C-alpha positions in Angstrom: 85.4 113.4 121.5 86.4 114.0 117.8 87.1 110.9 115.7 90.8 110.0 115.5 91.7 111.5 118.9 93.2 109.5 121.7 90.9 109.7 124.8 93.2 112.1 126.7 94.5 114.1 123.7 93.7 117.7 122.9 91.9 118.6 119.7 94.7 120.1 117.5 93.0 120.8 114.2 89.4 121.5 113.3 87.7 119.1 110.8 88.3 121.2 107.6 92.0 121.7 108.5 92.4 118.0 109.2 90.7 117.1 106.0 93.0 119.4 104.0 96.0 118.0 105.7 95.1 114.5 104.6 94.4 115.7 101.1 97.9 117.2 101.0 99.4 113.9 102.2 97.6 111.9 99.6 98.5 114.2 96.8 102.1 114.2 97.9 102.3 110.4 97.9 100.8 110.3 94.4 103.2 113.0 93.1 106.2 111.3 94.7 105.3 107.9 93.2 104.9 109.5 89.8 107.8 112.0 89.7 110.1 111.0 92.5 109.8 114.3 94.4 107.4 116.1 96.7 105.0 118.7 95.2 105.4 122.4 96.1 103.1 124.0 98.7 101.4 127.3 98.2 101.5 128.0 101.9 99.5 131.4 102.0 96.6 129.6 100.3 96.4 126.9 103.0 94.1 127.2 106.1 95.7 129.2 109.0 96.3 126.2 111.3 98.3 124.5 108.5 100.6 127.6 108.3 101.7 127.1 111.9 104.7 125.0 112.8 103.9 121.4 113.7 105.1 117.8 113.6 103.5 115.0 111.7 104.0 111.3 110.9 102.6 109.9 107.6 101.8 106.2 107.5 101.1 104.2 104.3 99.4 100.8 104.4 98.4 98.5 101.5 94.7 98.0 101.6 93.4 94.4 102.0 96.4 93.0 103.8 96.5 91.9 107.4 97.8 94.6 109.8 101.1 92.9 110.4 101.8 92.8 106.7 100.2 96.0 105.4 102.8 98.7 106.4 104.3 100.2 103.2 106.0 103.3 104.7 106.1 105.5 107.7 108.2 108.7 108.1 107.7 111.7 110.4 109.0 114.6 112.4 109.3 114.6 116.2 109.8 118.3 116.6 107.9 121.1 115.0 110.3 122.9 112.7 108.2 124.0 109.7 104.6 124.7 108.8 102.2 121.7 109.1 101.3 121.8 105.4 104.9 121.6 104.4 105.8 119.1 107.0 103.0 116.7 105.9 103.9 117.0 102.2 107.6 116.3 102.9 106.9 113.4 105.2 104.3 111.9 102.8 106.8 112.0 99.9 109.5 110.5 102.2 107.2 107.7 103.4 106.6 106.8 99.7 110.2 107.1 98.5 112.7 106.9 101.4 111.6 104.5 104.1 114.7 102.3 104.3 112.5 99.2 105.0 110.8 99.3 101.7 111.4 99.9 98.0 109.9 103.2 96.7 106.2 103.2 96.0 105.4 102.9 92.3 102.6 104.7 90.5 100.6 101.5 90.1 100.5 101.0 93.9 99.0 104.4 94.9 95.4 103.5 94.4 95.7 100.5 96.8 97.3 102.6 99.6 95.6 104.0 102.7 97.3 107.2 103.8 96.9 108.4 107.4 98.5 111.4 109.3 99.3 111.7 112.9 99.7 115.2 114.2 101.9 115.3 117.3 101.2 117.2 120.5 104.0 119.0 122.4 106.2 116.5 124.3 106.1 116.1 128.1 109.0 114.6 130.1 108.3 111.2 131.7 110.1 110.6 135.1 112.5 107.8 134.3 114.5 107.2 137.5 113.7 103.5 137.4 111.8 101.2 135.2 109.0 100.4 137.7 108.0 104.0 138.1 108.5 104.7 134.4 106.2 101.8 133.3 103.6 102.9 135.9 103.5 106.4 134.4 102.7 105.2 130.8 99.1 105.4 129.6 98.5 102.4 127.2 96.6 103.4 124.1 97.1 107.1 124.8 100.8 107.9 125.0 103.3 108.0 122.1 106.8 107.7 123.5 110.3 109.0 122.6 113.3 107.6 124.4 116.9 108.7 124.2 120.0 107.2 125.8 123.2 108.8 124.7 123.2 109.0 120.9 120.5 106.3 120.5 116.8 107.1 120.3 113.5 105.6 119.3 109.9 106.7 118.9 106.6 104.9 118.9 103.3 106.5 118.0 100.3 105.7 120.2 98.9 103.3 117.5 101.7 100.8 118.3 99.8 99.9 121.5 97.4 98.0 119.3 100.2 95.5 118.6 102.0 95.8 122.0 99.3 96.4 124.6 101.3 96.2 127.8 103.8 98.8 129.0 106.5 96.1 129.3 106.1 94.9 125.7 105.8 98.5 124.4 109.0 99.7 126.1 110.9 96.5 125.3 110.2 96.8 121.6 111.0 100.5 121.7 114.3 99.8 123.4 115.2 97.3 120.6 114.2 99.9 117.9 116.6 102.4 119.6 119.4 99.8 119.5 119.4 99.3 123.3 119.8 95.9 124.9 117.0 94.6 127.2 117.2 96.4 130.5 120.1 98.6 129.2 120.0 102.0 130.8 122.6 104.7 131.5 122.4 107.8 133.6 121.6 109.7 130.3 118.3 107.8 129.7 115.5 110.2 129.1 111.9 109.8 127.9 109.1 112.0 126.7 105.4 111.2 125.9 103.0 112.8 123.5 99.5 112.3 122.1 98.3 112.5 118.5 95.4 113.6 116.5 95.0 110.7 114.0 93.6 111.7 110.6 92.6 108.6 108.7 
């Protein structure tokens, strides 16, 4: 199994393409912190896999802090709508500048940031007729999860299982993130799971 892959995930990118994706993300964070905008992307010059449409999340953490305090930004896409190289650059810049939970990253902070990229697999519908069957279908440590109920939605990457190791805790926190009350569910409730290739 390649480093950074969940146990049941497919291998999405080869090592050179994954390394280049991370290089683009790091450069975008540095440029965004310096200039306030994302750098341009010379798409034809990028590896073929990065020219294909894909969805990424970019996470920034401050090195040396406990996990619970280290998050500095996380922004991503849940649907592939643009080439991976462009998606990761735009999301990296947004994580540095526009995560509403944090002030923009300043140039002096960049050297102390760890940048990681999660490349999302296609989504698969999870049966959600009742909570018991739904919880039993989840794979702790493997599945990312997107839930939607009416106009409200929330998404967790598989890495969140490290802080919320049981399906009940994972789903409960995701409901709160989506603005749903504990146990709240309408006939419109839907859920999809996905895996990621994590590029540290």
